PLY file of the C-alpha trace (Angstrom):
ply
format ascii 1.0
element vertex 327
property float x
property float y
property float z
element edge 326
property int vertex1
property int vertex2
end_header
57.75 -192.30 -19.86
56.17 -195.73 -19.87
53.18 -194.50 -17.83
52.70 -191.68 -20.34
52.45 -194.25 -23.12
49.93 -196.27 -21.12
47.82 -193.18 -20.54
47.86 -192.38 -24.28
46.86 -195.95 -25.10
44.07 -195.88 -22.54
42.95 -192.51 -23.82
42.92 -193.79 -27.40
41.05 -196.93 -26.28
38.49 -194.89 -24.39
38.03 -192.55 -27.35
37.55 -195.49 -29.68
35.09 -197.02 -27.22
33.15 -193.80 -26.99
33.10 -193.46 -30.76
31.92 -197.05 -31.09
29.17 -196.45 -28.54
28.17 -193.23 -30.30
28.20 -195.04 -33.61
26.09 -197.84 -32.15
23.64 -195.35 -30.72
23.46 -193.58 -34.08
22.99 -196.87 -35.89
20.23 -197.93 -33.52
18.53 -194.58 -34.02
18.78 -194.74 -37.79
17.54 -198.33 -37.88
14.67 -197.49 -35.56
13.67 -194.55 -37.76
14.04 -196.21 -41.14
13.49 -199.93 -40.53
11.49 -200.36 -37.32
9.46 -197.14 -37.44
5.63 -197.03 -37.63
5.98 -195.28 -40.98
7.96 -198.23 -42.32
5.18 -200.58 -41.25
2.66 -198.49 -43.17
4.92 -198.41 -46.23
5.35 -202.18 -46.07
1.59 -202.63 -45.88
1.00 -200.37 -48.91
3.66 -202.28 -50.87
1.91 -205.57 -50.08
-1.32 -204.12 -51.52
0.49 -203.09 -54.71
1.96 -206.55 -55.02
-1.47 -208.11 -54.67
-0.19 -210.06 -51.67
-3.33 -210.17 -49.56
-1.96 -212.66 -47.03
0.98 -210.43 -46.20
-1.16 -207.29 -46.16
-3.65 -208.94 -43.81
-0.84 -209.99 -41.47
0.80 -206.58 -41.45
-2.50 -204.79 -40.90
-3.21 -207.15 -38.02
-6.78 -207.31 -39.28
-9.46 -209.97 -39.01
-11.98 -211.06 -41.62
-15.60 -209.94 -41.46
-18.43 -212.22 -42.61
-18.04 -211.30 -46.27
-16.76 -212.60 -49.58
-12.92 -212.55 -49.85
-12.68 -212.43 -53.66
-11.16 -208.91 -53.67
-8.44 -209.52 -51.10
-5.73 -211.02 -53.28
-4.15 -211.16 -56.72
-5.21 -208.97 -59.67
-8.34 -207.62 -57.95
-6.22 -206.31 -55.05
-3.53 -204.97 -57.42
-6.12 -203.03 -59.39
-7.50 -201.57 -56.15
-4.07 -200.46 -55.05
-3.15 -199.12 -58.52
-5.93 -196.52 -58.16
-4.04 -195.02 -55.19
-1.54 -192.49 -56.49
0.73 -189.68 -55.19
1.08 -191.36 -51.78
2.64 -189.26 -48.99
3.31 -190.82 -45.57
3.38 -188.18 -42.84
5.11 -187.99 -39.46
3.49 -190.05 -36.66
1.16 -188.16 -34.34
0.93 -189.17 -30.70
-2.40 -190.88 -29.98
-1.91 -191.76 -26.30
-1.47 -195.13 -24.56
1.76 -195.83 -26.51
-0.01 -195.42 -29.81
0.68 -193.22 -32.81
-1.46 -192.16 -35.77
0.39 -192.22 -39.09
-1.36 -189.95 -41.63
-1.28 -190.95 -45.28
-2.49 -188.64 -48.07
-3.07 -189.80 -51.66
-5.19 -189.39 -54.78
-7.85 -191.76 -56.13
-9.22 -190.81 -59.55
-7.95 -187.25 -59.19
-9.63 -186.75 -55.80
-7.47 -186.21 -52.69
-8.07 -188.44 -49.67
-6.37 -189.15 -46.37
-6.26 -192.11 -44.06
-4.88 -192.44 -40.54
-3.22 -195.68 -39.53
-3.07 -196.29 -35.76
-0.10 -198.34 -34.54
1.11 -199.26 -31.10
4.53 -200.14 -29.68
4.43 -203.77 -28.65
8.03 -204.33 -27.55
11.56 -204.43 -28.89
13.63 -206.54 -31.26
17.12 -207.58 -30.10
16.79 -205.29 -27.07
17.25 -202.05 -29.01
14.81 -201.85 -31.90
11.20 -200.81 -31.42
8.48 -203.15 -32.58
5.39 -201.38 -33.98
2.18 -203.12 -34.96
-1.13 -201.95 -36.37
-3.90 -201.77 -33.78
-6.16 -204.79 -34.49
-9.25 -204.10 -36.59
-11.80 -205.78 -38.79
-11.58 -205.21 -42.57
-14.32 -202.96 -43.99
-17.09 -204.34 -46.17
-18.44 -203.10 -49.52
-21.89 -204.09 -50.70
-22.41 -204.60 -54.44
-25.81 -205.08 -56.10
-26.77 -205.74 -59.72
-30.29 -205.70 -61.18
-31.64 -209.03 -62.45
-28.26 -210.79 -62.65
-26.37 -213.23 -60.47
-22.84 -212.15 -61.29
-20.74 -209.03 -61.88
-17.17 -207.95 -62.49
-15.33 -206.09 -59.71
-11.79 -204.85 -60.35
-11.54 -207.17 -63.33
-12.58 -210.22 -61.33
-15.84 -212.10 -61.97
-17.78 -212.48 -58.74
-20.97 -214.26 -57.91
-23.99 -212.22 -56.88
-26.65 -214.48 -55.31
-30.07 -212.85 -55.73
-28.30 -209.88 -57.27
-26.19 -208.80 -54.33
-23.12 -209.66 -52.26
-20.80 -208.24 -49.64
-17.04 -208.10 -50.10
-14.24 -207.57 -47.58
-11.74 -205.00 -48.81
-8.40 -203.49 -47.89
-7.91 -199.74 -47.61
-7.01 -197.42 -49.15
-8.15 -198.59 -52.56
-10.34 -197.98 -55.54
-13.11 -200.31 -56.72
-14.71 -200.45 -60.14
-17.65 -202.72 -60.85
-19.70 -203.41 -63.94
-21.80 -206.05 -65.65
-21.49 -206.88 -69.34
-23.18 -209.49 -71.48
-24.52 -209.68 -75.01
-28.06 -208.59 -74.13
-27.76 -206.82 -70.78
-25.14 -204.48 -69.34
-24.61 -202.13 -66.38
-22.24 -199.17 -66.80
-19.15 -199.13 -64.58
-19.48 -197.64 -61.13
-16.56 -196.71 -58.84
-16.03 -196.41 -55.13
-13.08 -195.17 -53.05
-12.32 -197.06 -49.83
-10.42 -194.77 -47.47
-10.90 -196.03 -43.93
-11.47 -199.08 -41.80
-15.10 -198.25 -41.05
-17.23 -201.36 -40.98
-19.35 -200.30 -43.95
-17.17 -198.80 -46.68
-20.01 -198.05 -49.05
-22.22 -199.51 -51.72
-22.02 -199.98 -55.49
-25.36 -200.35 -57.25
-25.21 -201.61 -60.83
-28.26 -200.56 -62.90
-28.53 -203.22 -65.57
-30.18 -202.24 -68.83
-30.94 -203.83 -72.15
-28.09 -203.51 -74.63
-28.54 -201.83 -77.98
-28.24 -205.27 -79.58
-31.19 -206.61 -77.58
-33.32 -203.49 -78.18
-32.70 -203.70 -81.90
-33.52 -207.41 -82.01
-36.78 -206.91 -80.09
-37.65 -203.88 -82.26
-37.10 -205.98 -85.39
-39.46 -208.69 -84.14
-42.16 -206.14 -83.24
-41.86 -204.53 -86.68
-42.03 -207.89 -88.39
-45.19 -208.74 -86.42
-46.86 -205.48 -87.38
-45.74 -205.71 -91.02
-47.24 -209.18 -91.23
-50.50 -207.81 -89.79
-50.45 -205.09 -92.45
-50.36 -207.67 -95.25
-53.85 -208.91 -94.34
-56.46 -207.43 -96.70
-59.30 -207.37 -94.21
-60.74 -204.79 -91.88
-59.85 -206.88 -88.81
-56.49 -208.56 -89.33
-56.36 -211.78 -87.21
-54.45 -211.55 -83.93
-53.42 -207.99 -84.67
-53.80 -204.84 -82.56
-55.61 -202.67 -85.13
-58.95 -202.94 -86.95
-61.59 -200.82 -88.77
-65.38 -200.91 -88.50
-67.86 -199.53 -91.00
-71.48 -200.03 -92.07
-70.63 -199.23 -95.68
-69.70 -201.70 -98.40
-66.11 -202.29 -99.43
-65.58 -200.94 -102.95
-61.84 -201.25 -103.34
-58.67 -202.99 -102.22
-58.05 -202.95 -98.46
-54.53 -201.85 -97.74
-52.93 -201.44 -94.35
-49.59 -199.71 -93.61
-47.75 -198.93 -90.39
-47.06 -195.18 -90.23
-45.68 -195.14 -86.67
-43.95 -198.13 -85.08
-43.91 -198.55 -81.30
-40.90 -197.46 -79.30
-39.41 -200.47 -77.51
-38.67 -200.05 -73.80
-37.35 -202.97 -71.78
-37.41 -202.56 -67.97
-36.69 -204.75 -64.94
-39.68 -205.87 -62.92
-39.87 -208.33 -60.04
-36.65 -210.09 -60.94
-37.47 -210.36 -64.64
-37.42 -208.23 -67.80
-40.66 -206.82 -69.19
-41.66 -204.62 -72.05
-43.54 -201.40 -71.57
-46.91 -201.18 -73.36
-46.49 -200.66 -77.09
-48.35 -197.99 -79.03
-48.27 -196.95 -82.65
-50.36 -195.92 -85.64
-51.58 -197.88 -88.66
-53.26 -196.41 -91.74
-56.09 -197.98 -93.75
-56.47 -197.07 -97.44
-59.53 -198.35 -99.32
-62.79 -197.26 -100.99
-66.27 -197.47 -99.46
-69.67 -197.36 -101.06
-72.49 -195.62 -99.22
-75.38 -198.11 -98.95
-78.04 -195.41 -99.31
-76.64 -193.22 -102.05
-74.34 -195.70 -103.81
-71.59 -193.14 -103.74
-68.07 -194.58 -103.74
-65.37 -192.62 -101.98
-61.70 -193.41 -101.27
-60.70 -193.17 -97.64
-57.39 -192.95 -95.79
-57.96 -193.51 -92.08
-55.26 -193.48 -89.34
-55.76 -196.00 -86.54
-53.96 -195.64 -83.24
-53.30 -199.01 -81.60
-51.80 -200.50 -78.48
-50.76 -203.91 -77.23
-48.30 -205.62 -74.95
-45.70 -208.31 -75.48
-43.93 -210.97 -73.39
-40.14 -211.14 -73.62
-38.03 -214.21 -73.09
-34.22 -213.96 -73.37
-31.69 -216.73 -73.15
-28.02 -216.83 -74.12
-29.01 -218.19 -77.53
-32.46 -216.82 -78.29
-34.73 -213.77 -78.01
-38.45 -214.45 -78.18
-41.09 -211.74 -78.36
-44.71 -212.86 -78.01
-47.30 -210.16 -78.78
-50.36 -210.13 -76.55
-53.43 -208.59 -78.26
-56.58 -208.08 -76.27
-59.92 -207.58 -78.03
0 1
1 2
2 3
3 4
4 5
5 6
6 7
7 8
8 9
9 10
10 11
11 12
12 13
13 14
14 15
15 16
16 17
17 18
18 19
19 20
20 21
21 22
22 23
23 24
24 25
25 26
26 27
27 28
28 29
29 30
30 31
31 32
32 33
33 34
34 35
35 36
36 37
37 38
38 39
39 40
40 41
41 42
42 43
43 44
44 45
45 46
46 47
47 48
48 49
49 50
50 51
51 52
52 53
53 54
54 55
55 56
56 57
57 58
58 59
59 60
60 61
61 62
62 63
63 64
64 65
65 66
66 67
67 68
68 69
69 70
70 71
71 72
72 73
73 74
74 75
75 76
76 77
77 78
78 79
79 80
80 81
81 82
82 83
83 84
84 85
85 86
86 87
87 88
88 89
89 90
90 91
91 92
92 93
93 94
94 95
95 96
96 97
97 98
98 99
99 100
100 101
101 102
102 103
103 104
104 105
105 106
106 107
107 108
108 109
109 110
110 111
111 112
112 113
113 114
114 115
115 116
116 117
117 118
118 119
119 120
120 121
121 122
122 123
123 124
124 125
125 126
126 127
127 128
128 129
129 130
130 131
131 132
132 133
133 134
134 135
135 136
136 137
137 138
138 139
139 140
140 141
141 142
142 143
143 144
144 145
145 146
146 147
147 148
148 149
149 150
150 151
151 152
152 153
153 154
154 155
155 156
156 157
157 158
158 159
159 160
160 161
161 162
162 163
163 164
164 165
165 166
166 167
167 168
168 169
169 170
170 171
171 172
172 173
173 174
174 175
175 176
176 177
177 178
178 179
179 180
180 181
181 182
182 183
183 184
184 185
185 186
186 187
187 188
188 189
189 190
190 191
191 192
192 193
193 194
194 195
195 196
196 197
197 198
198 199
199 200
200 201
201 202
202 203
203 204
204 205
205 206
206 207
207 208
208 209
209 210
210 211
211 212
212 213
213 214
214 215
215 216
216 217
217 218
218 219
219 220
220 221
221 222
222 223
223 224
224 225
225 226
226 227
227 228
228 229
229 230
230 231
231 232
232 233
233 234
234 235
235 236
236 237
237 238
238 239
239 240
240 241
241 242
242 243
243 244
244 245
245 246
246 247
247 248
248 249
249 250
250 251
251 252
252 253
253 254
254 255
255 256
256 257
257 258
258 259
259 260
260 261
261 262
262 263
263 264
264 265
265 266
266 267
267 268
268 269
269 270
270 271
271 272
272 273
273 274
274 275
275 276
276 277
277 278
278 279
279 280
280 281
281 282
282 283
283 284
284 285
285 286
286 287
287 288
288 289
289 290
290 291
291 292
292 293
293 294
294 295
295 296
296 297
297 298
298 299
299 300
300 301
301 302
302 303
303 304
304 305
305 306
306 307
307 308
308 309
309 310
310 311
311 312
312 313
313 314
314 315
315 316
316 317
317 318
318 319
319 320
320 321
321 322
322 323
323 324
324 325
325 326
């Protein structure tokens, strides 16, 4: 009777031990899948990007810095890059050989679908049971940004320096970049770039700076003022002006100039500066002339096409247009 009780106790103890072992195995499996899996490492990395925590993201990615500007690797610039990545789906790991796996991630950037593969390798265990996965070491990709005739730009909301109009920036992936240049007199429309892999060169953003409407209107006003002043001169050859009239007859009436077609202002970049395209227009002369042989006096209205150039100087406070008239 007593031995029967012992057997039952031993059986219960063995059952409990087996259940405990089974539970431990299950727990280890679940923790490996959900906490120490390669997918979890990828998810943690993507969360670091969203948090703008560049230091943590760099450590998780096991990446090294290229010779490039680091202005986009932390804080708001990084958060804006990560915010462009939407509808993220982390797939099942694919065997890549040599103890490595490739974790596919699909997502959308500005309504375009992309995918990125993250390669991780098993580097050991934690507490004897839990797998340790790490990203295969890599160098961060680089994006080149250029801007015409300026030494700064804005990338992902962050002002960055652009020596000689260009710079290279290290970036995390995946992410979306948006760059632009904006000032009172010059601006470059926003350009975007999607960074989707760890390739060394992730692409280029070229900002085409142009004169703003405010600058064009200010320059146009100065050109019109110059020509209107020329038109007030009651002579056939207004001084320092691009139009004139020649005749062998005698003036027999008031000389009156008017501008019938003003030049169209075009401001273009050239050799690191801003220049104005040649200016053309039409003036009209109204007067009366007397024929020296017959004495006849006749009114005339003569259109005169003209052309000239102008130098442009722009500072933060002043716009100066200097007409250049060649005779």
